[in-house]
N, C-alpha and C positions, 0 to 999 in steps of 0.2 A: 431118885436113887437108882431106879431100874435103867434109866438112860446112861448113867455112869457105868454100870455093870455091862451093859450092852456095848458101849464104846470100848471098854477095857478088853472085853472078850474079842471084839472085832479086830483090835490092834494088838492083841497079845503077842504075835510073832515078832513084830518090830520092837515092842516093849521089852521082850526078853533079850533081844540083841542089844538094845540100848543099856539095859542093866549090866550086861557083860562088859560093854564098852566103858561104863562108869567105873566098874571094878578095875579095869585096866588103867584108866586115868588115875584112880587112887594109887595104884602101884607106882605109876610114873611120878606122881607128886610126892610119894614117899621115897623117892630116889631109888626105885627098883625098876629101872627102865627096861631091862631084859625081860623080867616077868610081865611088865606092862605090854611090851611088844608081843610076847607070846600070847597073852590073853586077848589082845586085839586080833591077832591071827585066828585064834579060836572063835572069836565072835563072828568073823567072816565065814569060817567053816560052818558054824552053827546056822548062820543065815542061809548058806547054800543048802544045807541039809533040810532046813525048814521049807525052803523054796521047792526042793525036790519032792518032798512028801505031801505038801499041802496043795490043794487046788488053787487056781488063780484067785478066786474070790476069798478063800480062807487065808491066803498069803498076804493079802492086803498090800501094805506099802512095800513089801519085799518084792512084789511083782512089778518090775520096771520094763523089761523087754520080754522076749520069749523065754520060756522056762529053760530051754537048753542053754541059751546065752547067759542068763542069770546064774544058773548053777555052775556052769563052766567058769565064768569070770570070778565068782565068789570062791570057788575051790582053788583056782590058780593063785589068786591074790592071798587068800587065807593061808594056803599051804606054803607059799613063798615067805610070808611074814613069819610063820611058825618056824620054818627051816632056818631063816636068817637069825631069829632070836635064839635058837638052840645052837647054831654053829658059830656064832660070834664068840671070840675069846673074852672071858669076863674081865680079865686084867684086874682082879681083886674086887670087882663089883658083882652085884647080883642081877 
């Protein structure tokens, strides 16, 4: 049981991001694609913030390249997805 807790604690940043992505998938499956896209963008922004504030070891699987590249790429991608989700005309949908 201690091994499971240690593994969860070690991978907590990526698990948090995956939970947010699963919520987004739930919105998309419920035919709320704009909300789903918005939440996916938020997941990328959250991943970027976590990568920024955590050390390389604590970031775990969020650490792919250098900290500057990871944070910049996640911020640009997440911000763009959020902006697109907010700016698209709903045409009667959510």
